[in-house]
N, C-alpha and C positions, 0 to 999 in steps of 0.2 A: 288894198291896190292891189293883190292879185286876184283878187275876184274882179276887181275892176279891167285888168288887163285879157282877163280870158274874156272878158263880155264884148270889151272891144274889139277883141282880134276877130270874133265873130262876125258882128255886124261892120267894121270898117273894111273896105277895098286892102287886099294885101300891102298893097306900096302908101296907099294913105297909113297904115299902123305900121308900117317899119320906120315911118319918117319921124311918129310920134314916140316910137319906142329906142329911137334913135336921140332925140331931143331929153327927154325925160332918163335915160342912161347912159348915154355915153362916157361921162366921163366918170364915173364909177367901174367902165371895163374897157377902156381907152389906154389902157396902158398895155394890156393882154393883147389887145387889135398889134398897136406898133409893134410889139415884140412879133408878133406871128408874120405883119409885111415883111418886116426887116429880114425875119428870116428867109419870105418867097423872094426877096429880093436878092440875096443872097447865093441863093439855092438854084433859082431859076438863070440868075444872070442878067438880070431887065432892069430899066429905071424907068421901063417906057409908063407918064403917067398913065397915059389909060389904061395897061394893061392891069397898074398897079391899084387903080380906082375900078379895076374889075373884080379882081379878087377881095378886096375891102370888101365891094357890095356881098359876096362869095358868103363870105364869111361871115356877114351879119346876118344872110339868110341863114346859113347853119346852124348860127344861134338860135337866133329865135323859132325856125320850126321843126330842126331836130335836137335843141338843147346840146348843140356840138359847141366846146370852148374852141377858141383857136387853134390851140396844140392838137388836139386831134383831127381839129380839120386834116393838117399835113399829116401826123402820125398815120392817120387811116386812108389818107388818098380821097377824102371828101367827093373832092372836082372829080376824080372816075368814077363813082361809085354810080348805078342804078337805083331808084327809090327803093328798091327791095336792099341791095349791099347796104344805105345807109342803115336802113332799119335792123339790118341783120347784127352792128355793133350796138354794144351799149357805151353810151356817153355818161362822162364822169358824175352829170346833175341827176343823173336816174340812179349808178348806182350809190350814190348818196344817200339818198331814200332807203333804200333797202342795208347800208349799213347802220343809220340811227332808229331801223326798225330793231334789227337782229342786237346792238351795243349799247344799253344805256349809256349816258351822260359820263356818269361816275365809273362805269367799267372802260368808255373807251379812254377816258381819263388815265386810266392806270397804265396802259399802252403807250401813251404820252410822255411820262416819266419815269425815263431808262432806271433812276434808283430804285421809283416803286415794284417797276417789274420784273428787277433783280431778284427785291425780296421775298418774291412769289415764284419765283422761277430759281433761284440759287443752284441749284441742286441739278441742272440743265446745262448750266453755264460752263463749268469742269474747270474754273479757271476765278481766281481774283478779283473782285468790282469793289469800289469803293464811291459813293455820291460825295460831293464834297461843295460847299456851301460856304457864306461867309462864317456861320454860327463856327466859335473858338474850338467845339469840339472835334468837328466837321474837318477842320483845318488838323488837328491831330493825329486823328486816322488818315489822312492824306499823308503826312509826312513820315508815317511809320511804313504806309502804301511801296510807299518812295525807297525805303527801307530796305523792300525785299523782291522790288522788282525797279533793277536803274532806267530800264526800256521801257516804254507801256504806251498806248493809246488813251484819247482825250476824245471825249464826244459831248455837245452841250447835252444838258437836262432834258431839252423840251426841242432836241435841234433834227430834223428831216433830211432826206435827198442829199447825206451828205454832208452839209453845209459844214465848216468848224471843226470836222474830223482832221485831227491830227497827232502823228505819233512822234513821243516827246524820249529826249533819251538823256540823262542825266551821270553819267559816267564823267563828263568833262566838267561836271555843273559843281562848283566849290560852292556856289552859296542857295541853297536849296529851299529857304524859308523864301525867301526874295523871288523866287523860279513859281513858288506857292502863291505870293501875291498879287506875283503879275498873273497869273492866270485864271484868277480870281475876279481880278480886275477888267480882263476881256473877257467872261463868260460871266455879263452882269446874273443870270438864271442859275448858275454853277452847271457842273457839269459832274462826268462821270469818268473815272480815272481806271481803264480795263488791261488786268495781265493781258498779252500780246496773243493770241492763238495761232497756234504752230500748225496749220493746214494741212494736210497729208501731202503728199512731192509730186502726187501724179495732177491733183486743182492748182497749186501752187507752179505744177511746170507751164499754164498758161502765160500767168503774168503774177510773179512772186510778188510784188510789193502790196498787192491788194489779197484780203479772203477775199474769195472768190463765191458768193455765197449762191444757196437754192433758195427761191420760196416757194413753200406750198402751201395753200392756203385750206385752213377748215372751215366750214358752216354748221352747227348743229343745229340741228332737226327736231320735226315737233316733235318729235318720237322715243327723242333724245339723243340720239345715233349721231357719232360724228362723222360727216361725209367729208372729202378731201377732192374739193373744184380742181376735173383735168384738165387744167393750164397749168403746171407746173411750171416755173423759168430758173434758168443759171442766169446772175451774172460776173462777168468780167471785167478788172477793171483795166484801162489801158491808159499807153502815154508815163507809165512811171507812180501815177498817183497812187494816193494808198486807199483810196476807196473805192466799189465798185459799183457806184449807183449811176440809173440812167445820167440823172441827170447831171453827172459831174464825167461824162464821157464812155461810161462804161457801155460794157456790148449786152444786150440781152439775149439769151438762145432760149426759144424754145422746148419745154420737154415733155414726151411722149411720156405719159401718164402711166404705162404700165411697162413700156423696155427700159426706161430709163434715158433713151437717146436721144441727141440734141439731135432736131431737125430741122432749126432753121436761126440764126442770128442774125442781130441789127442793132444799131445806135439810135439816139434818138434826133441827130441829123440826118437818118433816113439810109444810112451807107450799110448794107448788106456783107457779110462776112460769110467766106469761106474756113480760114485760117485766122489766127490773132495774129495783127499784124505786128505785133512784139515780137512773140515769139517764135511765130512760124507753125506752132501747133496745129494741130486738122482741126477745128468745132465742131463741124456739119459730122455725123455719127458718131459720134464721140459718148460713147455710154458711161452715164456718171456709175462711181461706182457705188456699192451697199446702197443700193437704191429701194430695195423691198425694207431695209431697215430705217430710212430716212421717213419714208410713208406712215410706218410704224412708231416713227420716233415721234413726230407730229401730234398725232393721234392723243398721246401719254402726254403732249404740252396740253392739246387741247380739254383734256380732263381735270384740272389744274385748278380752273377757273372756268365750271359749266359756264356761268354767267359769260361769259367772252364769247356768243356764237356767229361771231364772224371776226376771224384775225388772220392774218399773211403773216407765217415764222419764215426768218430767216434762221436758217442753218448752217453752221458752214462741216464739211469733214476733217475731222484727222486722225493721227494715227493710232487714237484709242474709240473712235466712235463721230459718231456723229454727237456736236456742242448746238445750243441756241445761240445767237447773235440778238436777234431784235425780235419784237410783237408788234403787227402793226394792225391796228384795232381798223383800218380806215383803210387796207392796204388795197391798192390800183387795182384798176380791172386794164390800165397800158400794156402790162405784161403779159396778159391774157388774150389778147388780141393784136400783138405790133409784131411779132417775131413771124409769125403766120398771114399776117394781114388777111385776116379770118374774124368774124364778128362773134360775138359769144351768146348772142341771144341764146339759139336753142338751149342750152344748158344751164343759161341764166331762168330761163321761163319754168324751169323743172326744178331748178331748185326753191324759186319761191312759190312754188306748189308744196313742198314738202316744208316749206317752214310759214306755210299759211299765210303770206303776204300778198296782199291783193292787188297792192301798187304799182 
């Protein structure tokens, strides 16, 4: 089918090809385009049918011609870019081919399962974690965990984007077993219960309800060296949420790789920030403490499983140093490109060469 599309796209005029593509693919992607249109209507404050139709057509063209998903269209301001500017951004569909080249499916799935991730990296978590499912032994371990930690955080075993993450407080809870059964009923695929991270006061002061994590991404090159991508970023929660993920309202701050200074901050609604809206603390120009140690820390993490050749490491700073939060075997490129509104193309092409990837 893919070969047929390539042939047809070269032979037919673009307008006819786009109509054919819509007819054959629209149902598969319609919801993503509809969500993007709703975003446009809200952000632009217009319901003009002609204008909405024009943006829909532009979204489809961006998807077909440049491999851009609808959300990327807005995140990177596709409609304002020149052809060179569009090419400079690396879209998700192109990045995903690189991830698949770097990481086997088995290695990637290890990072999807938070329980398995902890088994491999527990020395770097510096806190208790228990993986919970419907097996009797698992429930016993969970009840033992609760006896040690009356307040903790739970995450779906296979969750992402901060969905389903919540803090549990059992101090006034009398029926612990019923609580455990209720959680297992809610989280059908299981969950992990983690001792709460006590982040350092400096980073907590931006938004104390969430652990405000730094993402550093490593790539293992063909020569065996670990390379840190020069687009690190930090995420701050806002509005009292317990998560800092962009998809849950978090603020993404681009960090200068050499100095650790935040140079830009944005959220997924395309609001730019100088100060944090909750705390009033200045984000731009803030230097992440112990930055050199953060980079050294993720190199240690990358060496635990050398076969994990591409990974976005979420880490948090405590009074005792950096700790691991999660591993992301398909860490998105959005955080590399959105804060600065600058494409990642030049560095990506260099990385591809150093990894022997010709895609």
